[in-house]
BAFI-3210 file (N, C-alpha, C; in Angstrom, 3 decimals, decimal comma, padded with zeros to 6 digits):
// residues 304
n [1|2|3|4|5|6|7|8|9|10|11|12|13|14|15|16|17|18|19|20|21|22|23|24|25|26|27|28|29|30|31|32|33|34|35|36|37|38|39|40|41|42|43|44|45|46|47|48|49|50|51|52|53|54|55|56|57|58|59|60|61|62|63|64|65|66|67|68|69|70|71|72|73|74|75|76|77|78|79|80|81|82|83|84|85|86|87|88|89|90|91|92|93|94|95|96|97|98|99|100|101|102|103|104|105|106|107|108|109|110|111|112|113|114|115|116|117|118|119|120|121|122|123|124|125|126|127|128|129|130|131|132|133|134|135|136|137|138|139|140|141|142|143|144|145|146|147|148|149|150|151|152|153|154|155|156|157|158|159|160|161|162|163|164|165|166|167|168|169|170|171|172|173|174|175|176|177|178|179|180|181|182|183|184|185|186|187|188|189|190|191|192|193|194|195|196|197|198|199|200|201|202|203|204|205|206|207|208|209|210|211|212|213|214|215|216|217|218|219|220|221|222|223|224|225|226|227|228|229|230|231|232|233|234|235|236|237|238|239|240|241|242|243|244|245|246|247|248|249|250|251|252|253|254|255|256|257|258|259|260|261|262|263|264|265|266|267|268|269|270|271|272|273|274|275|276|277|278|279|280|281|282|283|284|285|286|287|288|289|290|291|292|293|294|295|296|297|298|299|300|301|302|303|304]
n.u [041,447|041,682|040,510|040,780|039,836|039,290|038,590|038,649|037,036|034,744|034,519|033,293|033,798|033,408|030,714|029,172|029,342|027,982|025,551|024,976|024,475|022,425|020,317|020,219|019,460|017,210|015,523|015,538|014,459|012,035|010,785|010,774|009,036|006,437|006,392|006,452|004,017|002,129|002,306|001,871|-000,800|-001,869|-001,436|-002,716|-001,614|-001,209|000,785|003,208|001,955|001,702|004,860|005,662|004,648|006,180|008,785|008,238|008,343|011,327|011,964|011,071|012,804|015,450|015,135|014,845|017,715|018,909|017,910|019,137|021,474|021,598|020,662|022,922|024,690|024,014|024,941|026,211|024,022|022,779|021,094|021,294|024,029|025,799|025,422|023,209|024,296|023,771|021,583|022,076|022,187|019,843|018,575|019,799|019,124|016,196|016,244|017,040|014,994|012,926|013,911|013,767|011,082|010,185|011,276|009,870|007,422|007,848|008,821|006,353|004,450|005,713|005,758|003,001|002,831|003,819|001,528|-000,366|000,373|001,491|000,338|002,164|004,577|004,219|005,003|005,598|005,712|008,294|009,987|009,793|010,818|013,383|014,270|013,909|016,280|018,312|017,837|018,007|020,167|022,283|021,613|022,523|025,477|026,055|026,159|028,189|030,675|030,385|029,051|030,757|031,977|029,993|027,168|024,652|024,619|025,035|022,503|021,130|022,282|021,725|018,798|018,873|020,504|018,834|016,591|017,617|018,304|015,739|014,470|015,952|015,601|012,905|013,285|014,997|013,074|010,706|012,085|012,484|010,243|008,662|010,093|010,012|007,627|007,820|006,333|006,781|009,617|009,646|008,526|010,563|012,805|012,431|012,387|015,026|016,416|015,251|016,507|019,286|018,992|018,240|020,641|022,487|021,023|020,818|023,487|023,438|021,309|022,459|024,761|023,477|021,849|023,687|025,260|023,270|023,073|025,197|027,483|030,960|032,314|032,421|035,053|037,030|039,269|038,877|040,780|043,092|043,140|043,082|045,543|047,374|047,107|047,716|050,556|051,833|053,653|054,181|051,697|050,313|047,895|044,729|041,328|037,922|037,431|035,533|034,274|032,402|029,868|029,162|028,015|027,252|029,625|031,537|033,443|033,768|035,529|036,235|038,152|039,956|042,947|045,723|048,184|050,708|052,684|051,357|049,524|050,904|051,251|050,409|051,402|052,018|049,525|048,205|049,419|048,809|045,911|046,217|047,442|045,481|043,315|044,856|045,424|043,060|040,939|039,385|038,066|037,150|037,999|038,022|039,819|040,483|042,886|044,234|046,217|046,382|045,616|043,327|040,891|038,125|036,652|033,471|032,033|032,545|033,856|031,335|030,473|029,640]
n.v [-095,233|-092,701|-089,328|-086,625|-083,353|-080,071|-077,001|-074,781|-074,155|-073,098|-070,759|-068,196|-065,452|-065,633|-066,732|-064,773|-062,558|-063,834|-063,756|-061,132|-060,947|-062,224|-061,117|-058,534|-059,490|-060,711|-058,416|-056,875|-058,297|-058,915|-056,303|-055,925|-057,801|-057,165|-054,403|-055,243|-056,710|-054,944|-053,025|-054,738|-055,262|-052,680|-052,225|-054,232|-056,525|-059,726|-061,309|-059,963|-060,205|-062,905|-063,542|-062,297|-063,774|-066,156|-065,189|-064,487|-067,256|-067,528|-065,959|-067,293|-069,292|-068,207|-067,260|-069,911|-070,832|-069,111|-069,540|-072,001|-071,442|-069,948|-071,875|-073,772|-072,908|-073,338|-074,553|-077,904|-080,435|-082,249|-084,360|-083,410|-084,033|-083,368|-080,439|-078,477|-078,399|-080,098|-078,826|-077,049|-078,904|-079,987|-077,752|-077,102|-079,065|-078,787|-076,362|-077,010|-078,537|-076,723|-075,038|-076,873|-077,094|-074,475|-074,130|-076,021|-074,869|-072,544|-073,597|-075,032|-072,958|-071,370|-073,453|-073,489|-070,722|-071,028|-072,053|-070,065|-067,181|-064,502|-061,031|-058,039|-057,182|-054,595|-051,225|-050,820|-053,544|-054,052|-052,656|-052,991|-055,455|-054,718|-053,513|-055,634|-056,817|-055,548|-055,740|-058,799|-059,331|-057,905|-059,284|-061,849|-061,346|-060,957|-063,242|-064,536|-065,219|-066,903|-069,177|-070,391|-072,477|-073,495|-075,280|-074,744|-072,035|-071,549|-072,684|-070,583|-068,324|-069,636|-069,135|-066,394|-065,862|-067,105|-065,769|-063,368|-064,103|-064,657|-062,229|-060,549|-062,043|-061,638|-058,500|-058,877|-060,420|-058,789|-056,446|-057,624|-058,517|-056,126|-054,900|-056,924|-058,058|-061,174|-063,270|-065,588|-065,449|-065,362|-067,350|-069,231|-068,052|-068,394|-071,056|-071,545|-070,209|-072,104|-074,575|-073,534|-072,801|-075,438|-077,004|-076,076|-076,552|-079,512|-080,347|-078,901|-080,502|-083,216|-083,122|-082,053|-084,265|-086,244|-085,392|-085,517|-088,331|-089,088|-089,085|-089,082|-085,569|-083,895|-082,711|-084,116|-086,734|-090,035|-091,902|-090,655|-089,735|-091,990|-092,956|-091,208|-091,440|-094,240|-093,722|-092,676|-092,685|-095,832|-096,824|-099,637|-100,428|-099,598|-099,390|-099,206|-096,762|-093,725|-090,811|-088,027|-084,912|-082,973|-080,693|-078,248|-077,294|-078,155|-081,122|-084,298|-087,312|-090,579|-093,323|-096,616|-097,213|-099,528|-100,141|-101,581|-101,003|-099,741|-097,030|-093,771|-091,727|-088,197|-085,920|-086,997|-087,677|-085,264|-084,155|-085,744|-085,101|-082,581|-082,624|-083,758|-081,706|-079,813|-080,756|-081,791|-080,450|-081,550|-080,984|-082,155|-084,879|-088,445|-091,137|-094,248|-096,458|-099,266|-102,544|-104,976|-107,050|-108,106|-107,132|-106,806|-104,925|-103,604|-102,374|-102,233|-100,743|-100,950|-101,251|-098,630]
n.w [018,166|016,037|016,183|013,873|013,559|012,194|013,433|012,399|009,706|008,782|007,229|007,539|006,272|003,615|003,561|004,869|002,944|001,037|002,127|002,308|-000,514|-001,181|000,327|-001,004|-003,740|-003,246|-002,293|-004,455|-006,451|-005,353|-005,381|-008,076|-009,077|-007,707|-009,299|-012,141|-012,015|-011,561|-013,750|-015,842|-015,301|-015,561|-018,305|-019,245|-019,950|-019,976|-020,515|-019,286|-016,757|-016,077|-016,528|-014,137|-012,286|-012,734|-011,902|-009,549|-008,741|-008,867|-006,854|-004,576|-004,853|-004,384|-001,718|-000,558|-000,987|000,521|003,225|003,698|003,572|006,002|007,741|007,623|009,212|011,795|014,827|015,672|017,125|019,769|018,520|015,942|014,817|012,655|012,610|010,643|008,174|005,862|004,746|002,789|000,640|000,115|-000,548|-002,878|-004,340|-004,509|-005,643|-008,061|-009,098|-009,090|-011,141|-013,346|-013,585|-014,288|-016,754|-017,964|-018,159|-019,342|-021,871|-022,861|-023,045|-025,087|-027,095|-027,603|-028,623|-031,286|-032,434|-032,133|-032,598|-030,665|-030,286|-031,525|-029,386|-026,992|-026,141|-023,254|-022,506|-023,641|-022,340|-019,673|-019,887|-020,201|-017,886|-016,332|-017,249|-016,233|-013,630|-012,946|-014,135|-012,813|-010,258|-010,777|-011,265|-008,733|-007,696|-008,968|-008,122|-006,200|-007,168|-008,186|-006,468|-004,721|-004,988|-003,929|-004,227|-006,847|-007,738|-007,041|-008,686|-011,124|-011,457|-011,589|-013,826|-015,790|-015,670|-016,624|-019,195|-020,160|-020,122|-021,915|-023,987|-024,380|-025,183|-027,275|-029,199|-029,390|-030,422|-033,194|-033,921|-034,200|-036,450|-038,575|-038,643|-037,923|-036,241|-035,548|-034,266|-031,594|-029,874|-030,855|-029,855|-027,172|-026,942|-027,416|-025,346|-023,315|-023,826|-023,250|-020,501|-019,521|-019,991|-017,975|-015,730|-015,743|-014,858|-012,480|-011,087|-011,318|-009,734|-007,360|-006,630|-006,307|-004,069|-002,041|-002,201|-000,740|-001,993|-003,296|-003,249|-006,550|-006,831|-005,723|-005,537|-005,048|-005,441|-005,324|-002,716|-001,183|-002,110|-001,163|001,704|001,941|001,373|003,701|006,470|007,987|007,397|006,178|004,899|003,642|004,565|004,392|003,194|003,167|001,659|001,753|001,097|003,726|003,327|000,629|000,570|002,276|002,982|004,336|005,811|006,449|007,540|007,843|008,968|008,361|010,633|011,566|013,432|015,250|017,047|015,910|016,856|018,002|016,800|014,244|013,228|012,966|010,936|008,777|008,963|008,086|005,699|004,307|004,532|003,316|000,590|-000,693|000,251|002,636|005,601|007,761|009,333|010,277|011,579|012,181|013,863|012,944|014,132|012,757|010,100|010,005|009,601|007,513|004,834|005,133|003,485|000,328|-002,591|-005,422|-008,768|-009,774]
ca.u [041,139|042,025|039,457|041,251|039,154|040,076|037,426|038,457|036,738|033,630|034,581|032,621|033,792|032,249|029,419|028,640|029,375|026,861|024,109|024,500|024,190|020,939|019,088|019,916|018,749|015,450|014,995|015,416|013,448|010,530|010,143|010,659|007,976|005,485|006,272|005,951|002,542|001,350|002,366|001,013|-002,127|-002,130|-001,137|-003,617|-000,783|-001,059|002,433|003,776|001,593|002,340|006,168|005,555|004,465|007,450|009,739|007,934|009,077|012,567|012,285|011,171|014,169|016,332|014,907|015,170|018,896|019,418|017,471|019,798|022,985|021,670|020,787|024,108|025,597|023,574|026,051|025,923|023,376|022,804|020,176|022,063|025,554|026,652|024,673|022,170|024,816|023,397|020,343|022,462|022,121|018,740|018,266|020,509|018,283|015,196|016,060|017,214|013,481|012,221|014,432|013,308|009,645|010,213|011,869|008,735|006,437|008,424|008,664|004,748|003,862|006,398|005,207|001,716|002,604|003,728|000,201|-001,345|001,465|001,010|000,358|003,445|004,840|004,020|006,642|005,397|006,529|009,803|010,542|009,693|011,843|014,707|014,418|014,509|017,703|019,186|017,889|018,361|021,685|023,092|021,448|023,328|026,510|026,227|026,460|029,003|032,088|030,327|028,485|031,803|032,459|029,199|026,303|023,603|024,645|025,251|021,252|020,338|022,647|021,312|017,978|018,755|020,841|017,719|015,494|018,156|018,282|014,401|014,200|016,645|014,711|011,440|013,327|015,248|012,123|009,601|012,591|012,576|008,740|007,965|010,762|009,823|006,486|008,077|005,593|007,299|010,825|009,438|008,562|011,781|013,856|012,094|012,717|016,570|016,609|014,964|017,804|020,245|018,891|018,248|021,893|022,938|020,198|020,835|024,316|023,198|020,330|023,092|025,599|022,998|021,454|025,028|025,760|022,140|023,513|026,593|028,707|032,282|032,260|033,003|036,534|037,910|039,511|039,032|041,834|044,299|042,843|043,451|047,092|047,730|047,132|048,765|051,887|051,701|054,668|053,920|050,477|050,099|046,591|043,581|040,207|036,510|037,313|034,489|034,338|031,183|029,876|028,429|027,275|027,776|031,167|032,437|033,630|034,348|036,296|036,238|038,929|040,608|044,563|046,381|049,458|051,498|053,447|050,701|049,290|051,956|051,472|049,117|051,970|051,827|047,898|047,566|050,041|047,550|044,870|046,656|047,497|043,722|042,778|045,560|045,469|041,777|039,885|038,736|038,333|036,651|038,724|038,212|040,742|040,965|044,075|044,426|047,551|046,343|045,297|042,239|040,005|037,465|035,800|032,363|031,424|033,336|032,978|030,792|030,635|028,822]
ca.v [-094,722|-091,298|-088,378|-085,571|-082,163|-078,820|-076,493|-073,322|-074,464|-072,849|-069,852|-067,234|-064,084|-065,592|-066,918|-063,311|-061,825|-064,432|-063,525|-059,827|-060,877|-062,892|-059,888|-057,725|-059,921|-060,753|-057,361|-056,319|-059,030|-058,819|-055,210|-056,078|-058,727|-056,307|-053,416|-055,950|-056,985|-053,641|-052,548|-055,683|-055,035|-051,428|-052,398|-055,344|-057,475|-061,256|-061,856|-059,519|-060,758|-064,253|-063,574|-061,591|-065,140|-066,863|-064,289|-064,869|-068,827|-067,470|-065,279|-068,201|-070,154|-067,284|-067,299|-071,293|-070,795|-068,029|-069,894|-073,182|-070,696|-069,486|-073,036|-074,329|-072,268|-073,646|-075,455|-079,248|-080,742|-084,266|-085,204|-083,389|-083,827|-082,482|-079,452|-078,632|-078,180|-080,606|-078,366|-076,612|-079,999|-079,893|-076,300|-076,929|-080,140|-078,229|-075,169|-077,758|-079,015|-075,304|-074,369|-077,726|-076,746|-073,335|-074,657|-076,910|-073,886|-071,624|-074,351|-075,241|-071,919|-071,589|-074,476|-072,762|-069,534|-071,359|-072,460|-069,009|-066,497|-063,280|-059,731|-057,517|-056,678|-053,258|-050,606|-051,204|-054,887|-054,096|-051,623|-053,742|-056,637|-054,166|-053,481|-057,162|-057,629|-054,915|-056,120|-060,006|-059,254|-057,358|-060,094|-062,972|-061,000|-060,889|-064,748|-065,134|-066,043|-067,981|-070,351|-071,702|-073,260|-073,636|-075,487|-074,149|-070,549|-071,944|-072,810|-068,939|-068,040|-070,198|-068,617|-064,879|-066,180|-067,728|-064,476|-062,580|-064,594|-064,569|-060,677|-060,414|-063,064|-060,748|-057,424|-059,189|-060,803|-057,608|-055,699|-058,276|-058,563|-054,788|-054,509|-057,588|-059,024|-062,436|-063,553|-066,801|-065,199|-064,751|-068,817|-069,938|-067,596|-069,132|-072,591|-071,580|-070,041|-073,400|-075,443|-073,119|-073,150|-077,158|-077,630|-075,791|-077,187|-080,911|-080,635|-078,820|-081,513|-084,479|-082,779|-082,250|-085,359|-087,282|-085,137|-086,340|-089,665|-088,999|-089,578|-088,114|-084,394|-083,941|-082,023|-084,776|-087,832|-090,819|-092,721|-089,853|-089,663|-093,694|-093,320|-090,327|-091,910|-095,262|-093,177|-092,189|-093,601|-096,800|-097,146|-100,670|-100,696|-098,249|-099,988|-098,593|-095,391|-093,038|-089,542|-087,377|-083,761|-082,721|-079,512|-078,054|-076,464|-078,697|-082,462|-085,479|-088,437|-091,664|-094,640|-097,493|-097,205|-100,196|-099,715|-102,763|-100,735|-098,792|-095,517|-093,216|-090,257|-087,007|-085,334|-087,606|-087,716|-083,996|-084,002|-086,597|-084,170|-081,153|-082,834|-084,014|-080,439|-078,913|-081,308|-082,515|-079,630|-082,346|-080,386|-082,997|-086,436|-089,506|-091,974|-095,631|-097,011|-101,002|-103,137|-106,210|-106,873|-109,125|-106,445|-106,622|-103,606|-104,041|-101,607|-102,321|-100,061|-101,464|-100,772|-097,648]
ca.w [016,982|016,161|015,460|013,574|013,140|012,349|013,994|011,496|008,227|008,002|005,964|007,751|005,730|002,110|003,971|005,211|001,762|000,040|003,011|001,743|-001,888|-001,210|000,847|-001,962|-005,022|-002,804|-002,275|-005,786|-007,226|-005,071|-005,843|-009,440|-009,390|-007,770|-010,196|-013,211|-012,088|-011,631|-015,086|-016,656|-014,998|-016,291|-019,706|-019,504|-020,393|-019,425|-020,594|-018,125|-015,244|-015,995|-015,889|-012,979|-011,506|-012,972|-011,132|-008,055|-008,002|-008,530|-005,496|-003,577|-005,006|-003,483|-000,211|-000,076|-000,841|001,591|004,503|003,718|003,950|007,399|008,580|007,602|010,419|013,111|015,568|016,119|018,388|020,287|017,355|014,542|015,081|011,867|012,506|009,839|006,956|004,615|004,200|001,241|-000,630|000,085|-001,093|-004,317|-005,148|-004,559|-006,824|-009,473|-009,540|-009,490|-012,668|-014,515|-013,645|-014,844|-018,180|-018,443|-018,188|-020,814|-022,975|-023,047|-023,866|-026,336|-028,460|-027,778|-029,350|-032,439|-033,445|-032,220|-032,402|-030,127|-031,134|-031,528|-028,018|-026,872|-025,633|-021,605|-022,150|-023,942|-021,314|-018,269|-020,065|-020,099|-016,537|-015,706|-017,733|-015,157|-011,952|-012,737|-014,664|-011,345|-009,108|-011,100|-011,022|-006,953|-007,019|-009,871|-007,673|-005,065|-007,679|-008,909|-005,430|-003,595|-005,925|-003,553|-004,744|-007,987|-008,028|-007,066|-009,831|-012,437|-011,465|-011,994|-015,271|-016,662|-015,676|-017,630|-020,601|-020,499|-020,295|-022,862|-025,074|-024,778|-025,898|-029,099|-029,886|-029,597|-031,518|-034,372|-034,600|-034,535|-037,410|-039,641|-038,233|-037,779|-034,896|-034,847|-033,562|-029,867|-029,408|-031,009|-028,911|-025,873|-026,723|-027,384|-023,912|-022,321|-024,031|-022,477|-018,896|-019,141|-020,205|-016,536|-014,449|-015,383|-014,278|-011,096|-010,544|-011,147|-008,338|-005,880|-006,169|-005,732|-002,747|-001,409|-001,645|-000,019|-003,045|-003,210|-004,082|-007,767|-006,744|-004,735|-006,627|-004,074|-005,319|-004,674|-001,309|-000,890|-002,377|-000,298|003,091|002,086|001,552|004,888|007,461|008,850|006,729|005,291|004,030|003,762|004,350|004,812|003,052|002,740|001,742|001,227|001,415|004,723|002,720|-000,461|000,485|003,421|002,767|005,556|005,589|007,532|007,046|008,804|008,526|009,127|010,847|012,451|014,805|016,242|016,896|015,451|017,740|017,726|015,405|012,726|012,787|012,670|009,730|007,862|008,848|007,711|004,268|003,710|003,807|002,202|-000,873|-000,767|001,175|003,543|006,947|008,937|008,896|011,281|011,079|013,108|013,634|013,413|013,910|012,166|008,874|010,032|009,195|006,003|004,509|005,065|002,195|-000,622|-003,828|-006,619|-010,507|-010,236]
c.u [041,286|041,027|040,264|040,076|039,528|038,833|037,671|038,125|035,431|033,739|033,668|032,582|032,976|031,279|028,470|028,521|028,115|025,736|023,847|023,962|022,663|019,991|019,071|019,364|017,379|015,170|014,847|014,557|012,244|010,024|009,897|009,425|006,489|005,372|005,805|004,530|001,594|001,207|001,771|-000,362|-002,632|-001,888|-002,006|-002,641|-000,544|-000,008|003,397|003,214|001,610|004,022|006,363|005,450|005,759|008,671|009,584|008,637|010,516|013,122|012,448|012,351|015,401|016,081|014,986|016,753|019,599|019,159|018,489|021,212|023,030|021,258|022,171|025,114|025,361|024,836|025,318|024,872|023,534|022,180|020,914|023,233|026,486|026,333|023,611|023,253|024,553|022,177|020,781|022,161|020,716|018,055|018,687|019,421|016,840|015,124|016,351|015,887|012,672|012,526|013,550|011,667|009,356|010,543|010,712|007,807|006,756|008,327|007,204|004,066|004,701|005,895|003,772|001,509|003,097|002,557|-000,656|-000,230|000,668|000,880|001,997|003,522|004,973|005,242|006,554|006,012|007,769|010,466|010,915|010,660|013,141|015,042|014,726|015,958|018,602|019,169|018,211|019,735|022,507|022,915|022,439|024,820|026,743|026,726|027,522|030,376|031,585|029,686|029,561|032,282|031,520|027,864|024,812|023,566|024,589|023,377|020,383|020,824|022,113|019,604|017,768|019,270|019,709|016,597|016,163|017,918|016,779|014,096|014,630|016,217|013,625|011,877|013,934|014,121|011,283|010,503|012,163|011,298|008,326|008,948|010,234|008,470|006,525|007,419|006,387|008,961|010,557|009,238|010,058|012,976|013,723|012,688|014,258|017,013|016,371|016,151|019,028|020,290|018,995|019,894|022,761|022,219|020,517|022,229|024,110|022,391|021,440|023,961|024,807|022,399|022,749|025,280|024,506|022,532|024,549|027,677|029,894|031,967|032,936|034,588|037,168|037,821|039,964|040,337|043,161|044,196|043,739|045,239|047,973|048,022|047,724|050,338|052,540|052,674|054,130|052,105|050,700|048,978|045,421|042,325|039,081|036,639|036,114|034,761|032,871|031,043|028,893|027,719|027,693|029,218|032,130|032,353|034,080|034,805|036,079|037,355|039,676|042,180|045,252|047,731|049,801|051,887|052,651|050,169|050,800|052,137|050,304|049,703|051,647|050,547|047,589|048,576|049,195|046,652|045,133|046,668|046,246|043,048|043,419|045,313|043,996|040,736|038,818|038,910|037,884|037,148|038,704|039,259|040,923|042,120|043,877|045,873|047,647|045,920|044,030|040,967|039,226|036,510|034,375|031,553|032,444|032,945|032,670|031,307|029,595|029,503]
c.v [-093,113|-090,091|-086,919|-084,177|-080,950|-078,047|-074,919|-073,532|-073,946|-071,671|-068,742|-065,988|-064,472|-066,279|-065,458|-062,561|-062,510|-064,055|-062,241|-060,008|-061,338|-061,710|-058,826|-058,187|-060,218|-059,737|-056,682|-056,956|-058,854|-057,153|-055,024|-056,964|-057,751|-055,272|-054,300|-056,410|-055,946|-052,953|-053,432|-055,670|-053,724|-051,529|-053,419|-056,163|-058,849|-061,913|-061,370|-059,903|-062,226|-064,341|-063,183|-063,051|-066,082|-066,405|-064,713|-065,931|-068,360|-066,791|-066,214|-068,935|-069,370|-067,340|-069,126|-071,708|-070,271|-069,195|-071,351|-072,454|-070,528|-070,741|-074,011|-074,138|-072,552|-074,773|-076,698|-079,342|-082,253|-084,939|-084,703|-082,957|-083,441|-081,085|-079,583|-078,165|-078,600|-079,997|-077,575|-077,441|-079,960|-078,620|-076,522|-077,914|-079,261|-076,951|-075,870|-078,089|-077,631|-074,977|-075,403|-077,511|-075,496|-073,635|-075,221|-075,877|-072,998|-072,427|-074,729|-073,958|-071,169|-072,154|-073,648|-071,609|-069,948|-071,490|-071,122|-067,812|-064,986|-062,175|-059,299|-056,806|-054,989|-052,646|-050,716|-052,590|-054,889|-053,198|-052,037|-054,939|-055,703|-054,076|-054,893|-057,704|-056,956|-055,329|-057,826|-060,163|-058,969|-058,408|-061,444|-062,350|-061,076|-062,302|-065,310|-066,073|-067,111|-069,328|-071,167|-072,494|-073,724|-074,169|-074,784|-072,666|-070,655|-071,724|-071,204|-068,569|-068,594|-069,283|-067,319|-065,015|-066,256|-066,527|-063,589|-062,752|-064,405|-063,006|-060,324|-060,846|-062,137|-059,475|-057,615|-059,431|-059,650|-056,810|-056,252|-058,434|-057,511|-054,340|-055,624|-058,244|-060,538|-062,815|-064,863|-066,650|-065,285|-066,395|-069,538|-069,367|-068,126|-070,283|-072,640|-071,228|-071,291|-073,871|-075,054|-073,161|-074,695|-077,645|-077,280|-076,494|-078,552|-080,936|-080,190|-079,960|-082,886|-084,232|-082,757|-083,470|-086,510|-087,012|-085,570|-087,553|-090,209|-089,526|-088,616|-087,038|-084,591|-083,487|-082,679|-085,947|-088,808|-091,897|-091,981|-089,751|-090,971|-093,518|-092,360|-090,892|-093,483|-094,958|-092,806|-093,244|-094,523|-097,550|-098,468|-101,054|-099,772|-099,125|-099,130|-097,183|-094,482|-091,472|-089,059|-085,726|-083,605|-081,519|-079,212|-077,308|-077,358|-080,465|-083,184|-086,637|-089,469|-092,593|-095,193|-097,630|-098,350|-100,085|-100,542|-102,200|-099,502|-097,578|-094,750|-091,719|-089,296|-086,026|-085,685|-087,768|-086,386|-083,741|-084,531|-085,501|-083,186|-081,171|-082,965|-082,673|-079,836|-079,391|-081,524|-081,446|-080,413|-081,840|-081,262|-084,635|-087,344|-090,705|-092,998|-096,434|-098,785|-101,695|-104,079|-105,765|-107,918|-108,306|-106,297|-105,750|-104,193|-103,204|-101,487|-101,717|-101,068|-100,775|-099,826|-096,248]
c.w [017,400|015,463|015,302|013,009|013,255|012,585|012,737|010,209|007,970|007,168|006,207|006,852|004,256|002,590|004,139|003,817|001,031|000,909|002,297|000,619|-001,943|-000,495|-000,173|-003,293|-004,472|-002,529|-003,392|-006,383|-006,782|-005,227|-007,455|-009,802|-009,079|-008,706|-011,674|-013,052|-012,178|-013,189|-016,064|-016,429|-015,701|-017,730|-020,236|-020,703|-019,530|-019,376|-019,331|-016,762|-014,942|-015,753|-014,782|-011,867|-011,441|-012,042|-009,674|-007,615|-008,081|-007,143|-004,233|-003,926|-004,228|-002,095|000,436|-000,029|000,545|002,852|004,706|003,913|005,546|008,233|008,678|008,506|011,519|013,667|015,762|017,437|018,502|018,991|016,084|014,941|014,071|011,980|011,466|008,438|005,810|003,986|002,837|000,284|-001,035|-000,915|-002,638|-005,108|-005,707|-005,774|-008,091|-010,043|-009,979|-010,967|-013,879|-014,619|-014,368|-016,635|-018,700|-019,007|-019,384|-022,124|-023,658|-023,834|-024,914|-027,675|-028,509|-028,766|-031,111|-033,271|-033,080|-031,731|-031,641|-030,754|-030,580|-030,006|-027,956|-026,096|-024,182|-021,645|-022,617|-022,809|-019,963|-018,598|-019,604|-018,735|-015,938|-015,871|-016,712|-014,001|-011,934|-013,051|-013,133|-010,484|-009,535|-010,758|-009,380|-006,848|-008,101|-009,330|-006,829|-005,668|-008,123|-007,568|-004,553|-004,822|-005,299|-004,178|-005,988|-008,403|-008,223|-008,230|-011,117|-012,689|-011,977|-013,499|-016,050|-016,804|-016,635|-018,897|-021,306|-021,281|-021,629|-024,468|-025,519|-025,678|-027,231|-029,824|-030,228|-030,378|-033,034|-035,034|-034,963|-036,055|-038,639|-039,522|-038,171|-036,321|-034,355|-034,071|-031,972|-029,448|-029,585|-030,353|-027,618|-025,768|-026,706|-025,966|-023,001|-022,508|-023,284|-020,747|-018,822|-018,984|-018,431|-015,426|-014,058|-014,731|-012,781|-010,163|-010,265|-009,902|-007,281|-005,576|-005,669|-004,493|-001,924|-001,043|-001,163|-000,726|-002,780|-003,910|-005,247|-007,835|-006,067|-005,584|-005,522|-004,334|-005,130|-003,476|-000,990|-000,973|-001,224|001,393|002,895|001,755|002,593|005,784|008,103|008,300|005,730|004,470|004,803|003,573|004,863|004,665|002,465|003,118|001,069|001,781|002,320|004,339|001,556|-000,393|001,585|003,039|004,049|004,908|006,834|006,699|008,386|008,193|009,387|009,504|012,202|013,536|015,796|015,897|016,650|016,091|017,116|016,456|014,217|012,226|012,235|011,180|008,524|007,903|007,995|006,145|003,709|003,387|003,084|000,741|-001,145|-000,252|001,964|004,964|008,080|008,492|010,378|010,974|012,360|012,743|014,028|013,162|012,796|011,058|008,658|009,256|007,663|006,106|004,298|004,024|001,187|-001,996|-004,814|-007,912|-010,554|-010,863]
res [m|a|h|q|h|h|a|g|h|h|h|h|a|p|a|d|t|q|g|r|a|f|v|i|a|i|a|l|n|t|a|f|v|i|g|e|f|l|f|g|f|i|a|n|s|t|a|l|m|a|d|a|g|h|n|l|s|d|v|l|g|l|v|l|a|w|s|a|l|l|l|s|r|r|a|p|s|q|r|f|t|f|g|l|r|s|s|s|i|l|a|a|l|g|n|a|m|l|l|l|l|a|c|g|a|i|g|w|e|a|i|g|r|f|f|d|p|p|a|v|s|g|l|t|v|t|l|v|a|g|v|g|i|l|v|n|g|y|s|a|l|l|f|m|r|g|q|k|r|d|i|n|v|r|g|a|w|l|h|m|a|a|d|t|a|v|s|l|g|v|v|i|s|g|a|v|i|m|a|t|g|w|y|w|i|d|p|l|i|s|l|l|i|v|v|i|i|l|l|g|t|l|g|l|l|r|e|s|v|q|l|a|l|n|a|v|p|t|h|i|d|p|e|a|v|r|a|f|l|q|q|q|p|g|v|s|a|v|c|d|l|h|i|w|g|m|s|t|t|e|s|a|l|t|a|h|l|v|m|p|q|g|y|p|g|d|a|a|m|s|e|m|r|q|g|l|e|a|r|f|s|i|a|h|s|t|l|q|i|e|q|g|n|q|h|r|c|s|l|q|p|g|d|y]
***
């Protein structure tokens, strides 16, 4: 059996950049939560104090994602032979659940407002919501690039983007209500925001659940990987091919290669590994060489 593994695939620079983004976002949003609660208390606005509680849950979501980022850097041990990389998958799943709970809370409150319209938002509420747009919008920008390649970061980005949308909705509905007296605008905009958040959250939930169940990451085509391995010199068949995400950014592969001529040599195996990494971003591959075709795949893919 030949085990091909490339040690330089941890991407420390992007991880360090994301780490700084988390520190900045957590600090800004914690300060905003404290300020929003104090202004809500001073203005006797239960809406502001309730929104501060919602924003506090988003800070917890940021802390969860950041903790997973730090845990994913832990070196492997005898007990955790892959390290704690999969903690990023659990964090993405946890953040998806938090976002669904937030959507439920916002939607429930919005439906209640249809039957009991709130009073016109005061100047303090509108100004604080404006600050929320700046804080949450800037925090979302910090995660804009990282969320495209890491669903753990995407969870944090969705939290900040959702808060930005909520704050924007408060400002817009406040202005419309003060100009027209249409109190129903506020719950309507809230429900529209919930729909937008849900569309993004369901994708995050689906992908994080799939990774938690060791599914092939969405950016990898397993049939293309199989075809690549079968095209290698000396390979007559590929059995027991398994591809899964070790974390939200790293993928692994194991496979049995039927090679009648025997082990092709370290150079040929190294080329296979490099090809898997270059073409499919699979940086950790374990390949078992077999000379006969007597092996039967113990895990045959089904119709899922």
